C-alpha positions as CSV (number, residue, x, y, z in Angstrom):
1,X,-158.5,-178.4,-1.3
2,X,-161.1,-178.8,-4.0
3,X,-162.8,-175.8,-5.6
4,X,-165.8,-177.5,-7.1
5,X,-167.6,-180.8,-7.4
6,X,-165.5,-183.9,-7.4
7,X,-165.8,-186.2,-10.4
8,X,-164.4,-189.7,-9.9
9,X,-163.4,-191.9,-12.7
10,X,-163.1,-195.7,-12.4
11,X,-161.5,-197.2,-15.4
12,X,-159.1,-200.2,-15.7
13,X,-157.5,-199.1,-19.0
14,X,-154.8,-196.6,-18.2
15,X,-154.9,-194.8,-21.5
16,X,-158.7,-194.4,-21.4
17,X,-158.5,-193.3,-17.8
18,X,-156.0,-190.6,-18.6
19,X,-158.0,-189.4,-21.6
20,X,-161.2,-189.2,-19.7
21,X,-159.4,-187.4,-16.8
22,X,-158.0,-184.9,-19.3
23,X,-161.4,-184.3,-20.9
24,X,-163.2,-183.8,-17.5
25,X,-160.4,-181.6,-16.2
26,X,-160.6,-179.4,-19.3
27,X,-164.3,-178.9,-18.5
28,X,-163.3,-177.3,-15.2
29,X,-164.0,-180.1,-12.7
30,X,-161.8,-181.6,-9.9
31,X,-161.0,-185.1,-11.0
32,X,-159.8,-188.2,-9.2
33,X,-159.1,-191.5,-11.0
34,X,-159.1,-195.1,-9.9
35,X,-157.9,-198.2,-11.7
36,X,-160.5,-200.5,-10.1
37,X,-163.8,-200.5,-8.3
38,X,-162.3,-201.8,-5.1
39,X,-159.7,-199.0,-5.2
40,X,-162.5,-196.4,-5.4
41,X,-164.5,-198.1,-2.7
42,X,-161.5,-198.1,-0.3
43,X,-160.8,-194.4,-1.0
44,X,-161.9,-191.4,1.0
45,X,-163.4,-189.9,-2.2
46,X,-166.6,-192.0,-2.2
47,X,-168.4,-189.7,0.2
48,X,-167.1,-186.6,-1.7
49,X,-167.9,-187.7,-5.2
50,X,-170.6,-185.6,-7.0
51,X,-170.5,-187.8,-10.1
52,X,-168.9,-191.1,-10.8
53,X,-167.9,-192.1,-14.3
54,X,-167.3,-195.9,-14.5
55,X,-166.3,-198.4,-17.1
56,X,-168.8,-201.3,-17.2
57,X,-166.4,-204.2,-17.8
58,X,-163.5,-204.4,-15.4
59,X,-161.6,-207.2,-13.7
60,X,-162.4,-207.9,-10.0
61,X,-165.6,-205.9,-10.0
62,X,-167.7,-204.6,-12.8
63,X,-169.2,-201.1,-12.9
64,X,-172.6,-202.6,-12.5
65,X,-171.4,-204.4,-9.3
66,X,-169.9,-201.2,-8.1
67,X,-173.2,-199.4,-8.5
68,X,-174.9,-202.2,-6.5
69,X,-172.4,-202.0,-3.7
70,X,-172.7,-198.2,-3.5
71,X,-176.5,-198.4,-3.3
72,X,-176.2,-201.2,-0.6
73,X,-173.9,-198.9,1.4
74,X,-176.4,-196.0,1.2
75,X,-174.6,-193.9,-1.4
76,X,-176.6,-192.1,-4.0
77,X,-173.9,-191.0,-6.4
78,X,-175.1,-190.1,-9.8
79,X,-173.3,-192.5,-12.2
80,X,-172.4,-192.4,-15.8
81,X,-171.3,-195.6,-17.4
82,X,-169.0,-196.0,-20.4
83,X,-168.4,-199.2,-22.3
84,X,-166.7,-200.4,-25.4
85,X,-169.3,-203.2,-25.8
86,X,-172.9,-202.0,-25.6
87,X,-175.3,-204.6,-24.2
88,X,-178.9,-203.3,-24.1
89,X,-179.7,-205.6,-21.2
90,X,-176.8,-204.3,-19.1
91,X,-177.7,-200.7,-20.0
92,X,-181.3,-201.2,-18.9
93,X,-180.2,-202.7,-15.6
94,X,-177.8,-199.8,-15.0
95,X,-180.4,-197.2,-15.9
96,X,-183.1,-199.0,-13.8
97,X,-180.7,-198.9,-10.8
98,X,-180.4,-195.1,-11.1
99,X,-177.6,-194.4,-13.6
100,X,-178.0,-191.1,-15.4
101,X,-176.1,-192.0,-18.5
102,X,-174.7,-194.9,-20.5
103,X,-172.2,-194.1,-23.2
104,X,-170.1,-196.0,-25.7
105,X,-166.4,-195.4,-26.1
106,X,-165.1,-193.1,-27.3
107,X,-167.3,-190.7,-25.5
108,X,-168.7,-187.6,-27.0
109,X,-167.3,-184.8,-24.9
110,X,-170.4,-182.6,-25.2
111,X,-172.7,-185.4,-24.1
112,X,-170.4,-186.3,-21.2
113,X,-170.3,-182.7,-20.1
114,X,-174.1,-182.4,-20.2
115,X,-174.4,-185.6,-18.2
116,X,-171.9,-184.4,-15.6
117,X,-173.8,-181.2,-15.2
118,X,-177.1,-183.2,-14.8
119,X,-175.4,-185.3,-12.1
120,X,-174.2,-182.3,-10.2
121,X,-177.7,-180.8,-10.3
122,X,-179.1,-184.1,-9.1
123,X,-176.6,-184.2,-6.3
124,X,-175.1,-187.2,-4.7
125,X,-175.1,-188.0,-1.0
126,X,-175.3,-190.8,1.5
127,X,-178.9,-191.8,2.1
């Protein structure tokens, strides 16, 4: 049973996924990780997620596509994107679609923490 807001992480790189999980757990949040966008979409955690941290570039389905699918399904989960390759056009598209943050790897822990807190205040729910 979870004691607080659930933060879900979608990241295809196992080392980055583990590091992000460790960081977010150290901030006091309940964390679930997923190796792909389809894995997250098929999980029971979608409806419980208060904040979603997602890589942008992933095989099978990008983070931007994941955001689109969630919106199409009626979910309003505050999303924070992380990327190793900053593309201003992709960032603008993500932010225009409702993302609350867009960070480059490696992420600044203080900035990520603030964005997660903002996401929780904003609240995520199914529309």
